[in-house]
N, CA and C atoms as an extended XYZ file, in Angstrom:
477
Properties=species:S:1:pos:R:3:atomname:S:1:resname:S:1:resid:I:1 pbc="F F F"
N         0.828       -1.224       -0.219 N   MET     1
C        -0.165        0.014        0.167 CA  MET     1
C         0.962        1.242        0.009 C   MET     1
N         1.978        1.174        0.670 N   ARG     2
C         2.700        2.207        0.688 CA  ARG     2
C         3.443        2.791       -0.652 C   ARG     2
N         3.605        1.821       -1.367 N   SER     3
C         4.311        1.753       -2.516 CA  SER     3
C         3.033        2.595       -3.552 C   SER     3
N         1.978        2.353       -3.419 N   LEU     4
C         0.654        2.969       -4.030 CA  LEU     4
C         0.731        4.229       -3.886 C   LEU     4
N         0.650        4.573       -2.559 N   PHE     5
C         0.901        6.155       -2.272 CA  PHE     5
C         2.043        6.806       -2.585 C   PHE     5
N         3.067        6.412       -2.461 N   ASN     6
C         4.526        6.818       -3.054 CA  ASN     6
C         4.211        7.198       -4.523 C   ASN     6
N         3.836        6.414       -5.295 N   THR     7
C         3.519        6.593       -6.562 CA  THR     7
C         2.398        7.722       -6.999 C   THR     7
N         1.320        7.600       -6.068 N   MET     8
C         0.278        8.741       -6.235 CA  MET     8
C         0.878        9.928       -6.196 C   MET     8
N         1.952       10.287       -5.004 N   TYR     9
C         2.441       11.356       -4.533 CA  TYR     9
C         3.494       11.882       -5.937 C   TYR     9
N         4.349       10.963       -6.466 N   SER    10
C         5.333       11.152       -7.384 CA  SER    10
C         4.461       11.661       -8.668 C   SER    10
N         3.321       11.096       -8.927 N   LEU    11
C         2.461       11.508       -9.999 CA  LEU    11
C         1.821       12.883       -9.943 C   LEU    11
N         1.380       13.197       -8.609 N   SER    12
C         0.587       14.007       -8.588 CA  SER    12
C         1.970       15.513       -8.566 C   SER    12
N         2.908       15.203       -8.032 N   LEU    13
C         3.957       16.255       -8.153 CA  LEU    13
C         4.291       16.473       -9.616 C   LEU    13
N         4.583       15.470      -10.527 N   ALA    14
C         4.910       15.333      -11.858 CA  ALA    14
C         3.738       16.202      -12.575 C   ALA    14
N         2.544       16.175      -12.325 N   LEU    15
C         1.515       16.518      -12.787 CA  LEU    15
C         1.324       18.306      -12.450 C   LEU    15
N         1.739       18.562      -11.114 N   TRP    16
C         1.421       19.839      -10.601 CA  TRP    16
C         2.598       20.426      -11.472 C   TRP    16
N         3.942       20.283      -11.188 N   VAL    17
C         4.949       21.057      -11.727 CA  VAL    17
C         4.786       20.980      -13.207 C   VAL    17
N         4.534       19.908      -13.982 N   GLY    18
C         4.445       19.908      -15.717 CA  GLY    18
C         3.339       20.544      -15.977 C   GLY    18
N         2.424       20.874      -15.470 N   GLY    19
C         0.928       21.413      -15.862 CA  GLY    19
C         1.380       22.837      -15.625 C   GLY    19
N         2.035       23.272      -14.390 N   MET    20
C         2.016       24.455      -14.445 CA  MET    20
C         3.155       25.341      -15.087 C   MET    20
N         4.238       24.694      -15.562 N   ILE    21
C         5.166       25.044      -16.396 CA  ILE    21
C         4.716       25.164      -17.877 C   ILE    21
N         3.985       24.125      -18.114 N   MET    22
C         3.357       24.108      -19.390 CA  MET    22
C         2.343       25.311      -19.880 C   MET    22
N         1.545       25.613      -18.905 N   PHE    23
C         0.602       26.745      -19.048 CA  PHE    23
C         1.249       28.139      -18.646 C   PHE    23
N         2.168       28.254      -17.630 N   SER    24
C         2.512       29.274      -17.080 CA  SER    24
C         3.841       30.250      -17.982 C   SER    24
N         4.716       28.944      -18.265 N   LEU    25
C         5.976       29.551      -19.030 CA  LEU    25
C         5.989       28.871      -20.297 C   LEU    25
N         5.028       28.400      -20.961 N   ILE    26
C         5.136       28.191      -22.355 CA  ILE    26
C         3.877       28.737      -23.131 C   ILE    26
N         2.472       28.334      -22.949 N   VAL    27
C         1.181       28.497      -23.582 CA  VAL    27
C         1.124       30.201      -23.305 C   VAL    27
N         0.996       30.505      -21.973 N   THR    28
C         0.636       31.880      -21.758 CA  THR    28
C         1.641       32.948      -22.368 C   THR    28
N         3.183       32.893      -22.479 N   PRO    29
C         3.803       33.577      -23.211 CA  PRO    29
C         3.620       33.372      -24.644 C   PRO    29
N         3.600       32.418      -25.191 N   VAL    30
C         3.407       32.337      -27.078 CA  VAL    30
C         2.099       32.837      -27.095 C   VAL    30
N         0.794       32.799      -26.410 N   LEU    31
C        -0.418       33.397      -26.601 CA  LEU    31
C         0.099       35.092      -26.823 C   LEU    31
N         0.748       35.586      -25.709 N   PHE    32
C         0.835       36.877      -25.563 CA  PHE    32
C         1.652       37.776      -26.679 C   PHE    32
N         2.745       36.815      -26.927 N   LYS    33
C         3.877       37.210      -28.071 CA  LYS    33
C         2.954       37.119      -29.350 C   LYS    33
N         1.973       36.403      -29.784 N   ASN    34
C         1.661       36.086      -31.061 CA  ASN    34
C         0.270       36.955      -31.384 C   ASN    34
N        -0.381       37.661      -30.195 N   ASN    35
C        -1.572       38.167      -30.112 CA  ASN    35
C        -1.803       39.264      -29.626 C   ASN    35
N        -2.675       40.226      -29.898 N   THR    36
C        -2.907       41.550      -29.509 CA  THR    36
C        -3.054       41.095      -27.579 C   THR    36
N        -2.952       41.923      -26.990 N   LYS    37
C        -3.249       41.888      -25.466 CA  LYS    37
C        -4.770       41.267      -25.421 C   LYS    37
N        -5.668       42.016      -26.076 N   ASP    38
C        -7.230       41.749      -25.790 CA  ASP    38
C        -7.453       40.191      -26.331 C   ASP    38
N        -6.796       39.791      -27.247 N   ALA    39
C        -6.957       38.331      -27.851 CA  ALA    39
C        -6.473       37.623      -27.015 C   ALA    39
N        -5.263       37.372      -26.763 N   ALA    40
C        -4.483       36.709      -25.684 CA  ALA    40
C        -5.154       36.857      -24.373 C   ALA    40
N        -5.821       37.938      -23.796 N   GLY    41
C        -6.182       37.598      -22.534 CA  GLY    41
C        -7.404       36.947      -22.369 C   GLY    41
N        -8.170       37.176      -23.795 N   SER    42
C        -9.507       36.551      -24.034 CA  SER    42
C        -9.242       34.711      -24.017 C   SER    42
N        -8.221       34.384      -24.677 N   ILE    43
C        -7.797       33.101      -24.662 CA  ILE    43
C        -7.442       32.402      -23.503 C   ILE    43
N        -6.672       33.232      -22.524 N   VAL    44
C        -6.067       32.716      -21.242 CA  VAL    44
C        -7.419       32.654      -20.541 C   VAL    44
N        -8.247       33.542      -20.472 N   GLY    45
C        -9.606       33.485      -19.737 CA  GLY    45
C       -10.381       32.509      -19.840 C   GLY    45
N       -10.475       31.787      -21.005 N   TYR    46
C       -11.092       30.550      -21.447 CA  TYR    46
C       -10.377       29.300      -20.522 C   TYR    46
N        -9.023       29.597      -20.578 N   LEU    47
C        -8.460       28.250      -20.021 CA  LEU    47
C        -8.284       28.542      -18.228 C   LEU    47
N        -8.482       29.717      -17.862 N   PHE    48
C        -8.291       29.839      -16.401 CA  PHE    48
C        -9.462       29.000      -15.576 C   PHE    48
N       -10.745       28.835      -16.054 N   PRO    49
C       -11.774       27.981      -15.419 CA  PRO    49
C       -11.346       26.125      -15.225 C   PRO    49
N       -10.373       25.972      -15.955 N   VAL    50
C        -9.459       24.568      -16.022 CA  VAL    50
C        -8.140       24.731      -15.048 C   VAL    50
N        -7.463       25.921      -15.432 N   TYR    51
C        -6.106       26.062      -14.787 CA  TYR    51
C        -6.138       25.992      -13.201 C   TYR    51
N        -6.922       26.985      -12.765 N   PHE    52
C        -6.711       26.892      -11.313 CA  PHE    52
C        -7.456       25.768      -10.729 C   PHE    52
N        -8.632       25.317      -11.156 N   PRO    53
C        -9.162       23.970      -10.272 CA  PRO    53
C        -8.034       22.728      -10.533 C   PRO    53
N        -7.240       22.928      -11.882 N   PHE    54
C        -6.219       21.764      -11.658 CA  PHE    54
C        -5.156       21.840      -10.792 C   PHE    54
N        -4.885       23.315      -10.444 N   VAL    55
C        -3.748       23.678       -9.601 CA  VAL    55
C        -4.040       23.048       -8.307 C   VAL    55
N        -5.272       23.350       -7.828 N   VAL    56
C        -5.975       23.014       -6.440 CA  VAL    56
C        -6.048       21.620       -6.740 C   VAL    56
N        -6.367       20.867       -7.604 N   ALA    57
C        -6.613       19.433       -7.502 CA  ALA    57
C        -5.191       18.680       -6.991 C   ALA    57
N        -4.200       19.216       -7.991 N   VAL    58
C        -2.842       18.130       -8.014 CA  VAL    58
C        -2.227       18.618       -6.991 C   VAL    58
N        -2.505       19.981       -6.384 N   SER    59
C        -1.531       20.091       -4.729 CA  SER    59
C        -2.525       19.400       -3.668 C   SER    59
N        -3.596       19.693       -3.894 N   GLY    60
C        -4.624       18.609       -2.798 CA  GLY    60
C        -4.474       17.386       -2.878 C   GLY    60
N        -4.081       16.811       -3.883 N   PHE    61
C        -3.796       15.469       -4.170 CA  PHE    61
C        -2.707       15.179       -3.550 C   PHE    61
N        -1.289       15.745       -3.854 N   SER    62
C        -0.141       15.838       -3.367 CA  SER    62
C        -0.073       15.698       -1.849 C   SER    62
N        -0.811       16.638       -1.392 N   LEU    63
C        -0.877       16.459        0.080 CA  LEU    63
C        -1.654       15.494        0.572 C   LEU    63
N        -2.707       14.882        0.307 N   LEU    64
C        -3.395       14.139        0.976 CA  LEU    64
C        -2.778       12.662        0.597 C   LEU    64
N        -2.089       12.628       -0.614 N   SER    65
C        -1.152       11.158       -0.772 CA  SER    65
C        -0.087       11.119        0.402 C   SER    65
N         0.403       12.367        0.345 N   TYR    66
C         1.818       12.358        1.324 CA  TYR    66
C         1.186       12.167        2.723 C   TYR    66
N        -0.004       12.642        3.212 N   LEU    67
C        -0.307       12.503        4.397 CA  LEU    67
C        -0.433       11.056        4.737 C   LEU    67
N        -0.937       10.342        3.581 N   LEU    68
C        -1.020        8.576        3.837 CA  LEU    68
C         0.329        8.018        3.847 C   LEU    68
N         1.373        8.814        3.636 N   LEU    69
C         2.870        8.132        3.647 CA  LEU    69
C         3.266        8.583        4.736 C   LEU    69
N         2.940        9.366        5.579 N   LEU    70
C         3.721        9.539        6.886 CA  LEU    70
C         3.812        8.744        7.937 C   LEU    70
N         4.829        8.718        8.668 N   SER    71
C         4.736        7.958        9.711 CA  SER    71
C         5.190        8.997       11.097 C   SER    71
N         4.598        8.849       12.261 N   TRP    72
C         4.820        9.595       13.363 CA  TRP    72
C         5.743        8.877       14.545 C   TRP    72
N         6.524        9.953       15.010 N   PRO    73
C         6.655       11.222       14.717 CA  PRO    73
C         7.373       11.663       13.606 C   PRO    73
N         7.210       12.951       13.242 N   LEU    74
C         7.432       13.432       11.919 CA  LEU    74
C         9.161       13.922       11.998 C   LEU    74
N         9.809       13.178       10.997 N   ARG    75
C        11.356       13.921       11.024 CA  ARG    75
C        11.088       15.209       10.394 C   ARG    75
N        12.370       15.796       10.463 N   ARG    76
C        12.526       17.319       10.093 CA  ARG    76
C        12.096       17.377        8.489 C   ARG    76
N        12.691       16.649        7.548 N   LEU    77
C        12.410       16.795        6.137 CA  LEU    77
C        10.984       16.548        6.237 C   LEU    77
N         9.933       15.424        6.880 N   GLN    78
C         8.791       15.244        6.601 CA  GLN    78
C         8.058       16.593        7.010 C   GLN    78
N         8.441       17.300        8.048 N   THR    79
C         7.788       18.445        8.533 CA  THR    79
C         8.004       19.755        7.334 C   THR    79
N         9.280       19.484        6.737 N   ILE    80
C         9.521       20.789        5.756 CA  ILE    80
C         8.572       20.391        4.676 C   ILE    80
N         8.247       19.277        4.410 N   THR    81
C         7.620       18.580        2.935 CA  THR    81
C         6.002       19.003        3.314 C   THR    81
N         5.943       18.649        4.518 N   LEU    82
C         4.448       18.885        4.784 CA  LEU    82
C         3.992       20.302        4.915 C   LEU    82
N         4.892       21.009        5.389 N   CYS    83
C         4.559       22.713        5.446 CA  CYS    83
C         4.833       23.292        3.853 C   CYS    83
N         5.252       22.848        3.047 N   LEU    84
C         5.556       23.257        1.891 CA  LEU    84
C         3.983       22.711        0.930 C   LEU    84
N         3.680       21.379        1.230 N   LEU    85
C         2.315       21.318        0.657 CA  LEU    85
C         1.201       22.059        1.054 C   LEU    85
N         0.971       22.144        2.463 N   VAL    86
C        -0.010       22.885        2.941 CA  VAL    86
C         0.227       24.377        2.400 C   VAL    86
N         1.329       24.925        2.511 N   SER    87
C         1.253       26.301        1.899 CA  SER    87
C         0.958       26.497        0.500 C   SER    87
N         1.354       25.401       -0.348 N   ALA    88
C         1.265       25.414       -1.785 CA  ALA    88
C        -0.382       25.171       -2.081 C   ALA    88
N        -1.220       24.415       -1.219 N   PHE    89
C        -2.667       24.189       -1.253 CA  PHE    89
C        -3.177       25.644       -0.811 C   PHE    89
N        -2.825       26.153        0.189 N   ILE    90
C        -3.317       27.433        0.615 CA  ILE    90
C        -3.164       28.523       -0.446 C   ILE    90
N        -2.069       28.610       -1.058 N   PHE    91
C        -1.709       29.670       -1.794 CA  PHE    91
C        -2.724       29.345       -3.414 C   PHE    91
N        -2.791       28.176       -3.564 N   SER    92
C        -3.681       27.888       -5.106 CA  SER    92
C        -4.926       27.777       -4.596 C   SER    92
N        -5.496       27.588       -3.418 N   ILE    93
C        -6.991       27.910       -3.299 CA  ILE    93
C        -7.607       29.315       -3.270 C   ILE    93
N        -6.375       29.907       -2.425 N   SER    94
C        -6.669       31.805       -2.571 CA  SER    94
C        -6.788       31.957       -4.167 C   SER    94
N        -5.931       31.773       -4.665 N   ASN    95
C        -5.760       31.836       -5.930 CA  ASN    95
C        -7.254       31.774       -6.999 C   ASN    95
N        -7.525       30.767       -6.641 N   TYR    96
C        -8.505       30.291       -7.199 CA  TYR    96
C       -10.140       30.802       -6.923 C   TYR    96
N       -10.166       30.913       -5.458 N   VAL    97
C       -11.242       31.316       -4.779 CA  VAL    97
C       -11.294       32.852       -4.771 C   VAL    97
N       -10.234       33.519       -4.223 N   VAL    98
C       -10.301       34.948       -3.992 CA  VAL    98
C        -9.666       35.968       -4.824 C   VAL    98
N        -8.569       35.677       -5.366 N   ILE    99
C        -8.186       36.528       -6.454 CA  ILE    99
C        -8.727       36.319       -7.645 C   ILE    99
N        -8.934       35.257       -8.621 N   HIS   100
C        -9.309       34.949       -9.753 CA  HIS   100
C       -10.537       35.603      -10.015 C   HIS   100
N       -11.453       35.349       -8.925 N   PRO   101
C       -12.911       35.944       -8.966 CA  PRO   101
C       -12.772       37.529       -9.315 C   PRO   101
N       -11.920       38.263       -8.399 N   GLN   102
C       -11.705       39.658       -8.361 CA  GLN   102
C       -11.113       40.073      -10.007 C   GLN   102
N       -10.289       39.263      -10.196 N   VAL   103
C        -9.322       39.729      -11.567 CA  VAL   103
C       -10.736       39.612      -12.475 C   VAL   103
N       -11.171       38.415      -12.591 N   LYS   104
C       -12.167       38.521      -13.796 CA  LYS   104
C       -13.269       39.540      -13.799 C   LYS   104
N       -13.629       39.585      -12.453 N   GLU   105
C       -14.932       40.916      -12.599 CA  GLU   105
C       -14.240       42.238      -13.194 C   GLU   105
N       -13.087       42.773      -12.545 N   LEU   106
C       -12.433       43.828      -13.200 CA  LEU   106
C       -12.068       43.597      -14.518 C   LEU   106
N       -11.870       42.740      -15.109 N   LYS   107
C       -11.396       42.546      -16.292 CA  LYS   107
C       -12.708       42.953      -17.352 C   LYS   107
N       -13.743       42.361      -17.022 N   ALA   108
C       -15.007       42.374      -17.548 CA  ALA   108
C       -15.146       43.781      -17.532 C   ALA   108
N       -14.865       44.723      -16.577 N   LYS   109
C       -15.145       46.183      -16.874 CA  LYS   109
C       -14.210       47.040      -17.741 C   LYS   109
N       -13.208       46.549      -17.993 N   ILE   110
C       -12.398       46.855      -18.965 CA  ILE   110
C       -12.432       46.994      -20.388 C   ILE   110
N       -12.666       48.025      -21.156 N   HIS   111
C       -13.046       47.885      -22.609 CA  HIS   111
C       -11.735       47.207      -23.344 C   HIS   111
N       -10.738       47.627      -23.237 N   SER   112
C        -9.451       46.985      -23.854 CA  SER   112
C        -8.386       47.274      -23.052 C   SER   112
N        -7.311       46.374      -23.359 N   PHE   113
C        -6.021       46.653      -22.787 CA  PHE   113
C        -4.934       47.011      -23.766 C   PHE   113
N        -5.494       47.017      -25.096 N   ASP   114
C        -4.371       47.338      -26.135 CA  ASP   114
C        -4.253       48.860      -26.185 C   ASP   114
N        -5.370       49.555      -25.885 N   LYS   115
C        -5.084       51.195      -26.135 CA  LYS   115
C        -4.531       51.407      -24.865 C   LYS   115
N        -3.760       52.667      -24.947 N   THR   116
C        -3.174       53.377      -23.687 CA  THR   116
C        -4.229       54.153      -22.975 C   THR   116
N        -4.472       54.251      -21.747 N   MET   117
C        -5.262       55.140      -21.222 CA  MET   117
C        -4.625       55.584      -19.587 C   MET   117
N        -4.830       56.952      -19.878 N   PRO   118
C        -4.272       57.755      -18.434 CA  PRO   118
C        -4.742       56.952      -17.226 C   PRO   118
N        -4.051       56.683      -16.090 N   ASP   119
C        -4.665       56.346      -14.796 CA  ASP   119
C        -5.570       57.318      -14.342 C   ASP   119
N        -5.749       58.350      -14.708 N   ARG   120
C        -6.719       59.173      -13.877 CA  ARG   120
C        -8.293       58.997      -14.363 C   ARG   120
N        -8.396       58.311      -15.522 N   THR   121
C        -9.854       57.729      -16.123 CA  THR   121
C       -10.102       56.952      -15.256 C   THR   121
N       -11.336       56.600      -15.301 N   ASP   122
C       -12.190       55.390      -14.585 CA  ASP   122
C       -11.758       53.965      -14.926 C   ASP   122
N       -11.352       54.209      -16.463 N   GLU   123
C       -10.756       52.820      -17.053 CA  GLU   123
C        -9.379       52.791      -16.730 C   GLU   123
N        -8.478       53.875      -16.553 N   GLY   124
C        -7.116       53.493      -15.948 CA  GLY   124
C        -7.387       53.201      -14.684 C   GLY   124
N        -7.965       53.635      -13.739 N   LEU   125
C        -7.936       53.041      -12.424 CA  LEU   125
C        -8.485       51.620      -12.366 C   LEU   125
N        -9.470       51.364      -13.032 N   LEU   126
C        -9.781       49.981      -13.182 CA  LEU   126
C        -8.365       48.975      -13.544 C   LEU   126
N        -7.545       49.491      -14.492 N   ARG   127
C        -6.487       48.937      -15.072 CA  ARG   127
C        -5.540       48.528      -13.843 C   ARG   127
N        -5.326       49.802      -13.305 N   ARG   128
C        -4.363       49.545      -12.044 CA  ARG   128
C        -4.710       48.849      -10.974 C   ARG   128
N        -6.106       48.694      -10.578 N   LYS   129
C        -6.535       47.452       -9.810 CA  LYS   129
C        -6.272       46.363      -10.412 C   LYS   129
N        -6.839       45.916      -11.666 N   PHE   130
C        -6.494       44.728      -12.459 CA  PHE   130
C        -4.835       44.306      -12.217 C   PHE   130
N        -4.160       45.437      -12.479 N   LYS   131
C        -2.653       45.087      -12.724 CA  LYS   131
C        -2.303       44.675      -11.234 C   LYS   131
N        -2.489       45.319       -9.943 N   ARG   132
C        -2.272       44.727       -8.800 CA  ARG   132
C        -2.520       43.433       -8.234 C   ARG   132
N        -3.945       43.274       -8.701 N   LEU   133
C        -4.340       41.834       -8.641 CA  LEU   133
C        -3.862       40.697       -9.299 C   LEU   133
N        -3.431       40.867      -10.520 N   HIS   134
C        -2.860       40.215      -11.395 CA  HIS   134
C        -1.636       39.826      -10.941 C   HIS   134
N        -0.657       40.801      -10.548 N   GLN   135
C         0.552       40.736       -9.962 CA  GLN   135
C         0.369       39.639       -8.811 C   GLN   135
N        -0.271       39.854       -7.906 N   ILE   136
C        -0.762       38.882       -6.857 CA  ILE   136
C        -1.036       37.452       -6.990 C   ILE   136
N        -1.608       37.532       -8.163 N   SER   137
C        -2.029       36.073       -8.663 CA  SER   137
C        -0.510       35.385       -9.234 C   SER   137
N        -0.030       36.335      -10.121 N   VAL   138
C         1.252       35.663      -10.517 CA  VAL   138
C         2.236       35.377       -9.338 C   VAL   138
N         2.274       36.211       -8.351 N   LEU   139
C         3.198       35.624       -7.429 CA  LEU   139
C         2.365       34.594       -6.774 C   LEU   139
N         1.561       34.217       -6.265 N   PHE   140
C         0.906       33.228       -5.900 CA  PHE   140
C         1.140       31.861       -6.692 C   PHE   140
N         0.845       32.226       -8.414 N   ASN   141
C         1.476       31.106       -8.727 CA  ASN   141
C         2.602       30.438       -9.033 C   ASN   141
N         3.712       31.428       -8.733 N   MET   142
C         5.073       31.027       -8.997 CA  MET   142
C         5.451       31.009       -7.205 C   MET   142
N         4.944       30.962       -6.520 N   ILE   143
C         4.979       30.370       -5.398 CA  ILE   143
C         4.811       29.096       -5.303 C   ILE   143
N         3.668       28.607       -5.733 N   VAL   144
C         3.235       27.397       -5.887 CA  VAL   144
C         3.954       26.409       -6.814 C   VAL   144
N         4.444       27.203       -7.803 N   LEU   145
C         5.269       26.214       -8.743 CA  LEU   145
C         6.710       26.037       -8.096 C   LEU   145
N         7.289       26.996       -7.568 N   ILE   146
C         8.717       26.682       -6.947 CA  ILE   146
C         8.409       25.705       -5.685 C   ILE   146
N         7.289       25.785       -4.924 N   GLU   147
C         7.243       24.749       -4.122 CA  GLU   147
C         7.007       23.290       -4.557 C   GLU   147
N         6.400       23.413       -5.548 N   GLY   148
C         6.226       21.989       -6.444 CA  GLY   148
C         7.494       21.721       -6.779 C   GLY   148
N         8.619       22.526       -7.358 N   ILE   149
C         9.705       22.268       -7.618 CA  ILE   149
C        10.658       21.584       -6.740 C   ILE   149
N        10.266       22.324       -5.484 N   ALA   150
C        11.300       22.137       -4.184 CA  ALA   150
C        10.771       20.727       -3.957 C   ALA   150
N         9.626       20.428       -3.966 N   LEU   151
C         8.975       19.197       -3.359 CA  LEU   151
C         9.498       18.086       -4.195 C   LEU   151
N         9.719       18.171       -5.425 N   ILE   152
C        10.249       17.169       -6.387 CA  ILE   152
C        11.788       16.816       -6.077 C   ILE   152
N        12.603       18.000       -6.073 N   VAL   153
C        13.973       17.838       -5.433 CA  VAL   153
C        14.033       17.118       -4.070 C   VAL   153
N        13.385       17.650       -2.919 N   ILE   154
C        13.107       16.878       -1.487 CA  ILE   154
C        13.019       15.357       -1.724 C   ILE   154
N        11.655       14.864       -2.671 N   SER   155
C        11.501       13.552       -2.963 CA  SER   155
C        12.698       12.856       -3.426 C   SER   155
N        13.272       13.295       -4.400 N   GLN   156
C        14.200       12.756       -4.971 CA  GLN   156
C        15.665       12.516       -4.195 C   GLN   156
N        15.644       13.392       -3.294 N   ARG   157
C        16.857       13.346       -2.215 CA  ARG   157
C        16.410       12.273       -1.256 C   ARG   157
N        15.349       12.194       -0.553 N   SER   158
C        14.736       11.541        0.162 CA  SER   158
C        14.605       10.223       -0.184 C   SER   158
N        14.595        9.853       -1.554 N   GLY   159
C        14.412        8.525       -1.775 CA  GLY   159
C        13.162        8.147       -2.061 C   GLY   159
């Protein structure tokens, strides 16, 4: 049974990191490089309802499968791993449930990202709010990705 939980944990980490790298570092930059901001943003907007739940699911599944592997009392590396898993799960849920809905709501109020707009206009203020929330979302996303990579490194070193 331990072997099954170990395989589930390894597979979920691979899906987590691989999926995030594919979307965040390959698909999204290619879309924005080859399309207008409005067109690329629209396409990415269609992908987010799949991407965010995917990240929550794989980080949650990683946490669950790791919990099934644990033996008590915890050693230092197990405690670090558990903290990284819990943190990643919290950041991914926060991005999906709190940040993304706010970003989506603001984006719907903005007519275009392709045209320049002074910050003092209503649209300019909305863009500033959007940019700030988007930065928080990207930060959360990068934290979750880095934690996933760290977990893979830890799992390879601990055998």
